[in-house]
C-alpha positions in Angstrom: 51.5 64.9 -68.9 52.1 62.6 -65.9 49.6 62.4 -63.0 50.7 64.3 -59.9 50.3 62.0 -57.0 51.2 62.0 -53.3 54.0 59.4 -52.8 54.2 59.9 -49.1 53.7 56.7 -47.1 51.8 57.6 -43.9 51.5 54.1 -42.4 51.9 50.4 -43.1 50.3 49.0 -46.2 50.3 45.6 -47.7 53.4 46.3 -49.7 55.2 47.0 -46.4 55.2 43.3 -45.9 57.2 42.8 -49.2 60.8 43.3 -48.3 63.2 44.2 -51.1 66.2 42.0 -50.7 68.5 42.9 -53.6 71.0 45.7 -53.7 70.2 47.9 -56.7 72.3 51.0 -57.1 75.0 50.7 -54.5 75.3 46.9 -54.3 75.6 47.0 -50.5 72.3 46.6 -48.6 70.1 43.6 -48.3 66.7 44.7 -46.9 64.2 42.4 -45.3 64.0 40.2 -42.3 67.2 38.3 -42.8 67.2 37.0 -39.3 64.1 35.0 -40.1 65.4 33.4 -43.3 66.3 29.8 -43.1 68.4 27.6 -45.3 68.2 27.9 -49.1 67.0 25.0 -51.2 68.2 24.0 -54.7 65.8 26.5 -56.4 67.4 29.5 -54.6 64.3 29.9 -52.4 64.6 30.3 -48.6 62.0 30.1 -45.9 61.7 31.1 -42.3 59.1 31.9 -39.7 56.8 34.4 -41.3 59.0 35.2 -44.3 60.6 33.6 -47.3 63.0 34.7 -50.0 64.0 33.8 -53.6 67.3 34.7 -55.2 67.7 35.6 -58.8 70.1 37.8 -60.7 70.3 40.7 -61.0 68.2 41.4 -57.9 69.9 39.1 -55.5 67.9 37.9 -52.6 64.3 39.2 -52.4 62.2 38.5 -49.3 58.4 38.3 -48.9 56.0 37.9 -46.1 53.2 36.6 -48.3 52.7 35.9 -52.0 52.2 39.1 -54.1 48.7 39.8 -55.4 48.8 42.6 -57.9 51.6 42.1 -60.5 53.4 44.7 -62.7 55.1 43.3 -65.8 56.9 44.8 -68.8 57.6 41.9 -71.1 55.4 38.9 -71.8 57.7 36.1 -70.7 57.1 37.4 -67.2 53.4 37.9 -67.7 53.2 34.4 -69.2 54.7 33.0 -66.1 52.0 34.7 -64.0 49.5 33.2 -66.4 50.9 29.7 -66.0 50.6 30.0 -62.2 46.9 30.9 -62.5 47.7 34.6 -61.9 47.3 36.0 -65.5 44.4 38.2 -64.5 46.3 39.7 -61.6 48.7 41.4 -64.1 48.1 45.2 -64.1 50.6 46.3 -66.7 52.5 44.9 -69.7 54.0 45.9 -73.0 51.4 46.3 -75.8 48.6 44.7 -73.8 46.0 44.8 -76.6 48.4 43.0 -79.0 49.4 40.3 -76.5 45.9 39.8 -75.2 44.9 38.8 -78.7 47.9 36.7 -79.3 47.7 34.8 -76.0 44.0 34.2 -76.6 44.8 32.3 -79.8 46.0 29.6 -77.5 43.6 29.7 -74.5 40.7 28.1 -76.5 42.7 24.8 -76.4 42.9 25.0 -72.6 39.5 24.0 -71.1 38.2 26.4 -68.5 41.2 28.8 -68.8 40.4 32.5 -69.5 42.6 35.5 -69.8 41.9 39.3 -70.2 44.8 41.7 -70.6 42.8 44.4 -72.4 42.9 47.9 -70.9 46.1 47.3 -68.9 48.8 50.0 -68.5 51.2 49.8 -71.4 54.5 49.6 -69.6 57.3 49.5 -72.3 58.6 52.7 -70.8 56.8 53.1 -67.5 56.7 56.4 -65.6 57.8 56.3 -61.9 54.6 58.1 -61.0 52.5 55.5 -62.6 54.2 52.7 -60.6 53.4 54.6 -57.4 49.8 54.8 -58.7 49.5 51.1 -59.5 50.8 50.1 -56.0 51.8 46.7 -57.3 52.8 44.0 -54.8 55.7 43.0 -57.1 57.4 44.4 -60.2 57.9 41.3 -62.3 60.4 43.1 -64.5 64.2 43.3 -64.8 65.5 46.3 -62.9 68.6 46.4 -65.1 66.4 46.7 -68.2 64.3 49.5 -66.6 67.5 51.3 -65.6 68.6 51.2 -69.3 65.6 53.3 -70.2 66.4 56.9 -70.9 63.8 58.2 -68.4 65.1 56.0 -65.5 68.3 55.9 -63.5 69.6 53.6 -60.8 68.3 55.8 -58.0 64.8 55.7 -59.5 64.9 51.9 -59.7 66.1 51.6 -56.1 63.4 54.1 -55.0 60.5 52.1 -56.5 62.0 48.8 -55.3 62.3 50.1 -51.8 59.2 52.2 -51.5 56.5 50.5 -53.6 57.5 46.8 -54.0 60.4 44.6 -55.1 61.7 44.1 -58.7 62.0 40.5 -59.7 62.8 39.7 -63.3 65.4 39.0 -65.9 65.3 40.2 -69.5 68.8 39.9 -70.9 68.6 36.2 -70.8 66.5 36.6 -74.0 69.6 36.6 -76.2 72.3 36.8 -73.6 72.7 40.4 -74.3 75.0 42.7 -72.3 73.2 44.4 -69.4 74.0 48.1 -68.5 77.6 48.4 -67.2 76.5 49.1 -63.6 74.7 45.7 -63.5 77.2 43.6 -65.3 79.0 42.2 -62.2 75.7 40.9 -60.7 74.1 39.5 -63.9 73.4 35.9 -64.8 71.6 34.2 -67.6 68.7 31.7 -67.1 66.7 29.4 -69.3 63.0 30.1 -69.6 62.0 27.3 -67.3 64.8 27.9 -64.8 63.5 31.5 -64.5 60.0 30.3 -64.2 60.9 28.1 -61.3 62.2 31.2 -59.5 59.1 33.2 -60.3 57.0 30.4 -59.0 59.0 30.6 -55.8 57.9 34.2 -55.1 54.3 33.1 -55.4 54.9 29.9 -53.4 53.7 27.9 -56.3 56.3 25.1 -56.3 53.7 22.4 -56.9 52.2 24.2 -60.0 55.7 24.7 -61.4 56.7 21.1 -60.8 53.6 19.8 -62.5 54.1 22.0 -65.6 57.8 21.2 -65.6 57.0 17.5 -65.7 54.9 18.0 -68.8 57.7 20.1 -70.3 60.3 17.5 -69.6 58.2 14.8 -71.1 57.7 16.8 -74.2 61.4 17.4 -74.6 62.1 13.7 -74.0 59.6 12.9 -76.8 61.3 15.3 -79.2 64.8 14.2 -78.3 63.9 10.5 -78.8 62.4 11.1 -82.2 64.6 13.7 -83.9 65.6 12.7 -87.4 69.3 12.3 -88.2 71.1 15.6 -88.9 71.2 15.1 -92.6 67.4 14.7 -92.7 66.7 18.0 -91.0 65.5 21.0 -93.0 67.2 24.4 -93.3 65.3 27.2 -91.7 65.0 31.0 -91.6 62.9 32.7 -88.9 61.9 36.3 -89.6 59.3 39.0 -89.0 57.6 39.2 -92.3 55.2 42.1 -92.2 57.4 43.7 -94.9 59.0 41.1 -97.1 61.3 43.7 -98.6 62.9 44.3 -95.2 62.6 41.4 -92.8 63.9 41.2 -89.2 65.8 37.9 -89.1 66.6 35.8 -86.0 69.3 33.2 -86.0 68.4 29.8 -84.5 71.6 29.1 -82.6 71.5 32.4 -80.6 71.5 31.5 -76.9 68.6 32.6 -74.8 65.0 31.9 -74.2 63.7 33.6 -77.4 64.5 30.4 -79.3 63.5 28.0 -76.5 60.9 26.5 -78.8 63.3 26.0 -81.7 66.6 25.0 -80.2 65.5 21.6 -78.8 64.4 20.6 -82.4 67.9 21.4 -83.7 67.1 22.4 -87.3 69.8 23.8 -89.6 70.0 27.6 -89.7 70.1 28.7 -93.4 71.5 32.2 -92.8 75.2 32.8 -93.0 77.5 33.7 -90.1 77.4 37.4 -91.2 73.7 37.7 -90.1 72.9 38.3 -86.4 69.6 38.2 -84.6 67.7 41.4 -85.3 69.4 42.2 -88.5 67.2 43.3 -91.4 67.6 41.2 -94.5 66.1 41.7 -98.0 64.7 39.2 -100.4 68.0 38.6 -102.2 69.7 37.6 -98.9 66.7 35.3 -98.2 66.9 33.7 -101.7 70.7 33.2 -101.2 69.9 31.3 -98.0 67.0 29.5 -99.7 65.6 27.8 -96.6 63.4 24.6 -96.8 61.2 26.1 -94.1 60.3 29.8 -93.5 58.9 30.8 -90.1 56.9 34.0 -89.9 57.2 35.5 -86.5 53.9 36.7 -85.1 52.1 34.8 -87.8 49.6 33.4 -85.2 48.4 36.9 -84.3 44.8 37.6 -85.5 45.9 40.9 -87.1 48.6 39.2 -89.1 47.6 38.5 -92.7 49.5 35.2 -93.1 47.6 34.4 -96.3 48.7 37.8 -97.7 52.3 37.1 -96.7 52.2 33.8 -98.5 50.6 35.4 -101.5 53.2 38.2 -101.6 56.0 35.7 -101.5 54.5 33.6 -104.4 54.1 36.8 -106.5 57.6 38.1 -105.8 60.2 37.6 -108.5 62.7 36.3 -105.9 60.3 35.0 -103.3 58.6 32.7 -105.7 61.9 30.9 -106.2 62.3 30.1 -102.5 62.2 26.3 -101.7 59.9 27.0 -98.7 57.4 28.9 -100.9 57.4 26.3 -103.7 56.9 23.5 -101.1 54.2 25.4 -99.1 56.4 25.4 -96.0 55.8 29.0 -94.8 54.6 28.6 -91.3 53.4 30.9 -88.5 55.1 31.3 -85.1 53.6 32.9 -82.0 55.7 34.9 -79.6 59.4 34.9 -78.8 58.8 36.3 -75.3 56.6 33.3 -74.8 56.4 32.2 -71.2 56.0 28.5 -70.3 52.5 27.8 -71.6 53.1 29.2 -75.1 56.5 27.4 -75.0 54.6 24.1 -74.7 52.4 24.9 -77.7 55.2 26.3 -79.7 57.4 23.3 -79.1 54.6 21.1 -80.4 53.8 23.4 -83.3 57.4 23.7 -84.4 58.0 20.0 -84.1 55.1 19.4 -86.5 56.2 22.1 -88.9 59.8 20.8 -89.1 59.2 17.1 -88.9 55.7 16.2 -90.0 56.6 12.6 -90.8 57.7 12.1 -87.2 55.4 14.2 -85.1 52.3 14.5 -87.3 51.5 17.3 -89.8 50.8 20.9 -88.8 47.4 21.7 -90.3 47.3 24.3 -93.0 46.9 27.5 -91.1 45.8 31.0 -92.2 43.9 32.5 -89.3 42.0 31.7 -86.1 43.1 30.1 -82.8 45.7 27.4 -82.5 44.3 24.5 -84.6 42.7 21.5 -83.2 45.2 18.6 -83.2 43.8 15.0 -83.1 44.2 13.6 -79.6 46.6 10.9 -80.7 48.9 13.5 -82.4 49.1 15.9 -79.4 52.5 16.1 -77.9 51.2 17.2 -74.5 47.9 16.9 -72.5 45.8 20.1 -72.8 43.5 19.2 -70.0 46.4 18.5 -67.6 47.9 21.9 -68.4 44.5 23.6 -68.0 43.9 21.9 -64.6 47.3 23.1 -63.4 46.6 26.7 -64.4 43.1 26.7 -62.8 44.2 24.9 -59.7 42.0 21.8 -60.4 45.0 19.5 -60.3 
């Protein structure tokens, strides 16, 4: 049963200052104080006297009078962006909050002074319109096209929430460059993780925080690029969800989109054939045929994942025991695909060490617990600097 609430707006509220600037259902109207908007900069952000706007597909131009405070999210790449900007605890909804609170807090112990609590939030994989009225969020950091694709929502519902409660601002189909719903296709664009993060930072007027984190990210990518082994020296890899080794969800490494933003810069060799697409279920025989040098276990960093049990099951399996990755103890954990910028930094470092230990230092043998302590001289980015950006101490 959904809560019955009064959705009538009797007078101005804080969300009346948040002007929804993208056309949703009809593709015609641009709401907001457009006469106050000045010239756009290279990030798609515009500013004017008393208002500012940021442009991102599929919403178009979205205008604000002040940075949003309470933040609705669905997927964790958006929640992770709020976290990176020091706004993680302002998130009021997300998909599987208990699961992702535990996963994100595998990484926060390595960031001095950074805390995060997503427990007890509204689980928003398929949100109700009534609940969005109840939450009264200042921004819906979610893709309106992906919400429109839910069976319980239509374009009119999306437009109603965006116009009555607060703007939508998000992009989901950049995850694998999937096709959006047909009624959104002509306004859709795909973004890289950090490109999208820059736009999200714009709505919170946090350009300096974004730029400081982006500098660390760029430096990390430069380090990786400058030290990559020759192609013929790189391992073959399979990345899969391995909670059931008899039926694993496999993900190809060369699929475009931000789900592999922590793997693509390292340019390993995908072991699966061209007949396998991301999200396909494979069995042990297919995996043995691929016989990867390295096997990535998605979600293996989560405290409820029995990574030691997965490794043991592989060693005791008639086919799994013959895998090169199993015989050479190269079954490694991964964190989250919908990772956000901070987890992206950790996962770039982690994956670099897992793939190329002779170059970037070895990844410690891991079975459980938080992200391992890495010796200071083997860290690929400065934890204290990242923590200071998140907390506002830099």
